Structure formats: C-alpha cells, structure tokens
C-alpha positions as CSV (number, residue, x, y, z in Angstrom):
1,M,134.5,75.8,100.8
2,Y,137.1,74.7,103.4
3,S,135.8,77.3,105.9
4,K,132.2,76.1,105.5
5,C,133.3,72.5,106.2
6,G,135.1,73.5,109.3
7,R,138.6,73.1,107.9
8,L,139.6,76.5,109.1
9,E,143.3,75.9,109.2
10,K,143.4,74.9,105.5
11,A,141.0,77.8,104.6
12,L,143.2,80.4,106.3
13,K,146.3,79.1,104.6
14,I,144.6,79.4,101.2
15,F,143.2,82.8,102.1
16,E,146.7,84.0,103.1
17,I,148.5,82.8,100.0
18,S,145.8,84.0,97.5
19,G,146.8,87.1,95.7
20,R,143.9,89.6,95.1
21,R,140.9,88.9,97.3
22,S,137.5,90.1,96.4
23,V,134.8,90.9,99.0
24,D,133.4,87.4,98.3
25,H,136.7,85.9,99.5
26,W,136.6,87.9,102.7
27,N,132.9,87.1,103.2
28,A,133.5,83.4,102.9
29,M,136.4,83.5,105.4
30,I,134.5,85.7,107.9
31,G,131.4,83.6,107.6
32,G,133.3,80.3,108.1
33,L,135.1,81.6,111.2
34,A,131.9,83.1,112.7
35,V,129.9,79.9,112.2
36,H,132.5,77.7,113.7
37,G,132.9,79.8,116.9
38,Y,135.8,82.1,116.0
39,G,134.0,85.4,116.3
40,R,137.1,87.3,117.4
41,L,139.0,86.2,114.4
42,A,136.0,87.0,112.2
43,L,135.9,90.5,113.6
44,H,139.6,90.9,113.2
45,L,139.3,90.0,109.5
46,F,136.4,92.5,109.2
47,Q,138.6,95.2,110.6
48,E,141.4,94.2,108.3
49,M,139.1,94.8,105.4
50,G,138.7,98.3,106.5
51,R,142.4,98.8,106.9
52,R,142.9,97.6,103.3
53,S,140.2,100.0,102.1
54,L,137.9,97.2,101.0
55,R,134.2,98.2,101.2
56,P,132.1,95.5,102.9
57,D,128.8,94.7,101.4
58,D,125.5,93.6,102.9
59,I,126.6,90.0,103.1
60,T,129.7,91.0,105.0
61,F,127.6,92.6,107.7
62,I,125.3,89.6,107.9
63,K,128.2,87.3,108.3
64,V,129.7,89.4,111.1
65,L,126.4,89.5,112.9
66,T,125.8,85.8,112.7
67,F,128.3,84.7,115.3
68,D,127.1,84.1,118.8
69,K,129.4,85.6,121.4
70,R,128.4,82.8,123.8
71,K,129.6,80.1,121.4
72,T,133.0,81.7,120.8
73,Y,135.6,79.0,121.5
74,E,138.6,81.4,121.6
75,E,137.9,82.6,125.2
C-alpha cells in the first residue's frame, strides 16, 4: 500500500523488517518502485528474488516490464 502511494521509504522499511515474504510482497515492492521511477532498484529486487530462490510469477514480470527507463529518477 505504501509503495503504491509513493511512500517508498516507509514501504522499504516495512519490507525489510517483515519476516517471510511471499511473491505478492515482492511484486508489490517491485511494482511500486517501478511506477515511481526507481527502475534500477526494482530490477535489483527482482534479481534478489532469484538469489533467494523465489520463483517469480507472471505478475512479477509485468511489474518489471512496466518501468520506463527514460523516467528513471536514479540516474
């Protein structure tokens, strides 16, 4: 919810302290970052899913593909 509203700092804190994270949690965080222009961080989380042996679902791929590289604020 926080990531959809653009409160990414709060969302990241909650994400970090939460124990077990389902694919839905990862999708919400990746999607929120991607929508708000943090594509690199969204891709980093996507890669972290792989390192943790979490299998992305269709929604995960849609979220990753939604960010527009030209609108990435991190650069």
